[in-house]
MARLUM-471835 format. One line per field, with one value per residue (C-alpha): residue number from 1; x, y, z. Coordinates in steps of 0.02 Angstrom, whole numbers, always signed. Example, Ala and Ser with C-alpha at 12.3 -4.5 7.8 and 13.67 -1.06 7.14 Angstrom:
2
pos	(1_2)
u	(+615_+684)
v	(-225_-53)
w	(+390_+357)
***
This chain:
455
pos	(1_2_3_4_5_6_7_8_9_10_11_12_13_14_15_16_17_18_19_20_21_22_23_24_25_26_27_28_29_30_31_32_33_34_35_36_37_38_39_40_41_42_43_44_45_46_47_48_49_50_51_52_53_54_55_56_57_58_59_60_61_62_63_64_65_66_67_68_69_70_71_72_73_74_75_76_77_78_79_80_81_82_83_84_85_86_87_88_89_90_91_92_93_94_95_96_97_98_99_100_101_102_103_104_105_106_107_108_109_110_111_112_113_114_115_116_117_118_119_120_121_122_123_124_125_126_127_128_129_130_131_132_133_134_135_136_137_138_139_140_141_142_143_144_145_146_147_148_149_150_151_152_153_154_155_156_157_158_159_160_161_162_163_164_165_166_167_168_169_170_171_172_173_174_175_176_177_178_179_180_181_182_183_184_185_186_187_188_189_190_191_192_193_194_195_196_197_198_199_200_201_202_203_204_205_206_207_208_209_210_211_212_213_214_215_216_217_218_219_220_221_222_223_224_225_226_227_228_229_230_231_232_233_234_235_236_237_238_239_240_241_242_243_244_245_246_247_248_249_250_251_252_253_254_255_256_257_258_259_260_261_262_263_264_265_266_267_268_269_270_271_272_273_274_275_276_277_278_279_280_281_282_283_284_285_286_287_288_289_290_291_292_293_294_295_296_297_298_299_300_301_302_303_304_305_306_307_308_309_310_311_312_313_314_315_316_317_318_319_320_321_322_323_324_325_326_327_328_329_330_331_332_333_334_335_336_337_338_339_340_341_342_343_344_345_346_347_348_349_350_351_352_353_354_355_356_357_358_359_360_361_362_363_364_365_366_367_368_369_370_371_372_373_374_375_376_377_378_379_380_381_382_383_384_385_386_387_388_389_390_391_392_393_394_395_396_397_398_399_400_401_402_403_404_405_406_407_408_409_410_411_412_413_414_415_416_417_418_419_420_421_422_423_424_425_426_427_428_429_430_431_432_433_434_435_436_437_438_439_440_441_442_443_444_445_446_447_448_449_450_451_452_453_454_455)
u	(-783_-684_-530_-554_-453_-443_-401_-443_-412_-525_-457_-442_-320_-179_-23_+2_+201_+321_+431_+629_+724_+882_+806_+815_+965_+1097_+1248_+1226_+1214_+1383_+1397_+1409_+1570_+1639_+1786_+1910_+1834_+1755_+1565_+1443_+1382_+1209_+1275_+1348_+1209_+1081_+1133_+1012_+890_+768_+801_+668_+727_+897_+826_+742_+898_+988_+874_+875_+685_+590_+426_+423_+250_+166_+126_-74_-49_+31_-96_-225_-147_-100_-307_-305_-253_-207_-237_-185_-264_-165_-231_-213_-166_-288_-294_-99_-82_-209_-121_+49_-20_+58_-7_+62_-35_+22_-25_+39_+33_-32_+35_-5_-178_-78_-90_+79_+40_+175_+235_+347_+233_+225_+404_+370_+211_+330_+474_+378_+294_+445_+539_+374_+392_+575_+524_+594_+527_+595_+648_+766_+776_+815_+709_+758_+598_+495_+395_+491_+498_+312_+275_+385_+297_+121_+181_+261_+84_+2_+122_+137_+313_+416_+491_+639_+661_+818_+772_+890_+898_+874_+704_+656_+657_+580_+441_+368_+207_+291_+379_+204_+134_+274_+230_+46_+75_+178_+367_+513_+584_+753_+844_+992_+1152_+1086_+1165_+1104_+1229_+1425_+1401_+1298_+1409_+1546_+1459_+1409_+1589_+1653_+1514_+1374_+1274_+1285_+1119_+1122_+1104_+1031_+1206_+1236_+1057_+1072_+1233_+1145_+1001_+1120_+1230_+1081_+993_+1175_+1203_+1021_+971_+775_+816_+832_+867_+753_+791_+666_+771_+939_+927_+861_+730_+661_+649_+560_+431_+429_+388_+202_+189_+237_+146_-25_+32_+39_-118_-206_-132_-201_-369_-371_-245_-108_+80_+206_+340_+440_+432_+505_+529_+606_+771_+856_+892_+795_+641_+509_+585_+652_+458_+383_+497_+588_+400_+408_+596_+533_+442_+603_+692_+553_+557_+391_+375_+297_+435_+569_+606_+545_+647_+644_+736_+779_+760_+864_+917_+1058_+1105_+1141_+1165_+1220_+1178_+1226_+1380_+1441_+1559_+1521_+1614_+1618_+1568_+1482_+1278_+1310_+1425_+1527_+1555_+1445_+1384_+1448_+1514_+1400_+1442_+1344_+1347_+1406_+1469_+1559_+1476_+1543_+1463_+1360_+1216_+1146_+989_+852_+677_+673_+738_+705_+806_+974_+1076_+1250_+1234_+1097_+1029_+1161_+1021_+974_+1164_+1222_+1072_+1113_+1310_+1244_+1141_+975_+900_+942_+950_+917_+959_+836_+856_+750_+664_+617_+540_+432_+372_+327_+230_+134_+84_+35_-72_-161_-229_-237_-278_-163_-21_+130_+277_+444_+516_+375_+404_+566_+466_+334_+461_+533_+366_+336_+490_+439_+277_+348_+478_+312_+231_+387_+404_+215_+241_+78_+190_+138_+214_+199_+287_+262_+193_+254_+155_+73_+138_+7_+159_+281_+200_+322_+433_+290_+308_+479_+433_+305_+412_+561_+674_+695_+873_+939_+1081_+1218_+1329_+1455_+1592_+1743_+1643_+1613_+1790_+1859_+1727_+1759_+1946_+1889_+1820_+1859_+2013_+2022_+2103)
v	(+1121_+1024_+932_+727_+653_+494_+468_+299_+227_+85_-90_-58_+80_-34_+6_-127_-84_-53_+96_+65_+224_+168_+223_+410_+415_+536_+407_+224_+111_+53_-137_-252_-340_-526_-566_-521_-352_-381_-352_-508_-611_-669_-849_-815_-755_-886_-1014_-904_-813_-861_-777_-660_-588_-562_-474_-357_-337_-283_-213_-25_-25_+114_+10_-188_-272_-325_-510_-535_-677_-538_-410_-527_-551_-372_-335_-425_-239_-138_+5_+64_+231_+414_+493_+671_+696_+842_+812_+803_+967_+1049_+985_+1060_+1234_+1212_+1292_+1122_+985_+812_+665_+485_+327_+196_+19_-64_-113_-278_-445_-424_-259_-195_-134_-285_-391_-283_-362_-531_-577_-560_-643_-791_-796_-790_-921_-1041_-1018_-1071_-1237_-1181_-1279_-1192_-1002_-934_-762_-654_-533_-395_-316_-468_-377_-444_-636_-606_-550_-686_-805_-746_-753_-927_-999_-904_-1001_-1169_-1138_-1175_-1042_-1036_-871_-818_-684_-566_-622_-464_-449_-627_-608_-423_-473_-641_-608_-577_-757_-819_-736_-829_-982_-959_-950_-1116_-1041_-1107_-970_-971_-848_-790_-823_-1008_-1170_-1222_-1149_-1138_-938_-947_-1076_-964_-813_-912_-978_-813_-731_-840_-689_-629_-518_-548_-404_-409_-435_-607_-670_-638_-738_-875_-883_-852_-1006_-1124_-1064_-1084_-1257_-1338_-1339_-1327_-1178_-997_-844_-687_-509_-384_-215_-151_-234_-153_-266_-239_-58_-89_-189_-54_+70_+23_+138_+312_+270_+247_+401_+507_+462_+495_+665_+701_+656_+802_+920_+941_+888_+854_+989_+855_+659_+576_+393_+288_+201_+58_-27_+92_-6_+88_+266_+232_+140_+310_+435_+364_+382_+566_+563_+520_+667_+784_+686_+719_+904_+913_+1089_+1033_+929_+1051_+1096_+925_+854_+687_+645_+477_+472_+344_+307_+408_+241_+175_+321_+241_+374_+528_+456_+299_+284_+278_+131_-59_-183_-335_-354_-472_-503_-656_-586_-717_-593_-479_-316_-173_+16_+91_+192_+83_+62_-78_-269_-335_-183_-246_-96_-72_-161_-12_-48_-10_-180_-156_-6_-96_-140_-82_-14_+38_+21_+55_+169_+252_+274_+335_+452_+520_+542_+626_+757_+709_+654_+700_+602_+649_+545_+554_+475_+336_+441_+586_+446_+361_+537_+561_+414_+432_+606_+529_+383_+511_+621_+501_+343_+221_+169_+162_+34_+103_+112_+229_+338_+397_+464_+534_+619_+696_+754_+836_+928_+993_+1033_+1147_+1223_+1283_+1340_+1464_+1508_+1520_+1423_+1284_+1152_+992_+847_+673_+524_+323_+252_+70_-24_-34_-65_-185_-315_-192_-155_-206_-64_+60_-2_+17_+204_+234_+164_+241_+101_+170_+271_+345_+254_+367_+322_+209_+287_+196_+34_+100_+158_-27_-98_+11_-55_-218_-148_-283_-246_-300_-242)
w	(+859_+976_+913_+943_+1093_+1001_+823_+759_+581_+486_+484_+283_+328_+392_+302_+169_+158_+291_+268_+243_+307_+207_+46_+100_+204_+166_+154_+133_+302_+366_+332_+470_+477_+509_+617_+468_+453_+276_+258_+331_+174_+171_+188_+348_+417_+363_+503_+621_+515_+361_+175_+169_+347_+268_+116_+226_+334_+178_+69_+1_-65_+4_+19_+74_+62_+208_+175_+201_+325_+446_+413_+444_+633_+643_+639_+816_+889_+734_+694_+866_+923_+917_+1076_+1148_+1311_+1352_+1535_+1549_+1450_+1561_+1714_+1645_+1600_+1426_+1267_+1176_+1109_+1162_+1062_+1079_+994_+1117_+1069_+1239_+1139_+1076_+1142_+1228_+1282_+1197_+1021_+1010_+927_+755_+723_+814_+690_+538_+603_+653_+493_+375_+486_+470_+279_+290_+377_+536_+692_+843_+875_+1007_+1090_+1234_+1308_+1443_+1518_+1452_+1318_+1181_+1244_+1267_+1099_+1006_+1116_+1054_+883_+883_+942_+790_+684_+767_+804_+984_+1067_+1207_+1282_+1389_+1503_+1590_+1754_+1850_+1755_+1768_+1958_+1945_+1808_+1848_+1762_+1608_+1618_+1659_+1495_+1394_+1481_+1439_+1259_+1265_+1285_+1378_+1481_+1564_+1681_+1588_+1629_+1628_+1642_+1467_+1361_+1369_+1368_+1524_+1607_+1564_+1641_+1806_+1847_+1833_+1935_+2025_+2049_+1878_+1855_+1671_+1525_+1354_+1261_+1385_+1347_+1154_+1152_+1247_+1106_+973_+1030_+1045_+873_+785_+835_+770_+614_+639_+758_+708_+812_+830_+886_+960_+917_+853_+672_+506_+470_+661_+631_+466_+533_+687_+538_+542_+706_+620_+446_+544_+647_+494_+415_+601_+591_+413_+472_+602_+488_+612_+607_+747_+786_+888_+919_+1068_+1097_+1207_+1146_+1199_+1043_+948_+875_+948_+913_+746_+730_+755_+691_+531_+426_+473_+418_+253_+231_+282_+136_+16_+48_+150_+219_+373_+413_+378_+577_+630_+788_+824_+992_+1067_+1259_+1354_+1539_+1614_+1680_+1504_+1395_+1230_+1120_+1229_+1298_+1198_+1075_+880_+843_+770_+911_+947_+962_+1103_+1249_+1193_+1012_+915_+816_+671_+706_+680_+696_+824_+984_+1113_+1287_+1250_+1221_+1396_+1488_+1643_+1656_+1822_+1871_+1823_+1813_+1620_+1580_+1388_+1402_+1480_+1303_+1288_+1097_+984_+796_+686_+575_+734_+773_+586_+567_+759_+717_+540_+650_+601_+760_+938_+1119_+1279_+1433_+1594_+1770_+1828_+1973_+1857_+1733_+1877_+1931_+1744_+1734_+1888_+1836_+1671_+1733_+1858_+1718_+1570_+1660_+1565_+1686_+1571_+1562_+1631_+1465_+1394_+1543_+1476_+1325_+1449_+1538_+1382_+1314_+1479_+1483_+1306_+1353_+1494_+1382_+1278_+1439_+1458_+1284_+1231_+1069_+1038_+966_+941_+1028_+986_+1086_+1077_+1232_+1194_+1326_+1467_+1652_+1712_+1738_+1811_+1973_+2081_+2002_+2041_+2208_+2232_+2169_+2306_+2466_+2415_+2369_+2198_+2154_+2022_+1956_+1878_+1723_+1783_+1687_+1748_+1704_+1536_+1510_+1550_+1431_+1272_+1302_+1244_+1066_+934_+835_+649_+496)
***
């Protein structure tokens, strides 16, 4: 009997709870710190987040219920399919079985609505009228614009300037869903004006855009801030990806040997990998030798080249200090086309688990990722987002290792979104205009010298 190439769940099988990896971590998560070096209190964070989000951020409970109102909107695109890349396997001549969880079926075309919808819901419940946020590639900005529209909330997006110009259709998606979108750094906030005064040609960074969004949210009582990655509650919401994937693998009697995900802030990687780490923590024999590998760009290699230290999540120091792998909060990464991976830091949860040896990380160059994305598209038909191409590159590399060893391993990667609004990047690749951006060691060393000092 031929194994299915598309494994789908019923609507009734959408998970009813999110999974919180904190409950199964060997050591308690490191706390976020205020400028005085003391742990941040919930009261300090209520200026920009609703209470229920803060409860999730600090929760140690293993399972957090998904509100019915959120599950109803999830049904627009969830459950998302688990697919086997049979044609890619044949093209590679590998004995490996390559599977991918396809998150490009959401209205915004990526995994980001998995967290945008609950964040909008909890803010609506708290009586908030407006939301601010930042976006790199535009996936998160699109998603929170969509979610805000679902719950009648105004949305303002600060979009990293280099992506604002590279990805105009992402901006238009946000505007179609009713959001205001501004290139960051902007003239709207003091943070933006200061950055432009220093460098009028500033291309922007996620850290800088976060500063602008947080500054505005902190200054208005009717406005809260939303974040699309990094924080614990975001990775919690994204666990729905891995939870569905586990059910889908159960249907075909298989289990992954290696799980790969693109990693900028860590939400998509944690979303697919963390539910499987729960099996490892529970002593499940299937997960005994499981490898979970975060894949990042060589030009912004936070896990593979960064320093594990307390740092701000934004460029201006408005956020609490988080212990994470960081390149320095004022590091300005090169203008690579995987805009969603251009973040100076990483999720504290991903960082801690990586530091403790429970996760792996690898960095891949830009040209190799586009080469992998094109190969995938020509075999599987789906044109992947540049961020997703990083996971595809690593999956192909793993499959080629299996070709040499003869081991029929099961490989799972997270295809975080389609690349329909990233075709200008593919155009630059085909025309030979894309380059490999090397790790700017001197710039990072200078930025790391500015890590916050306290105590």
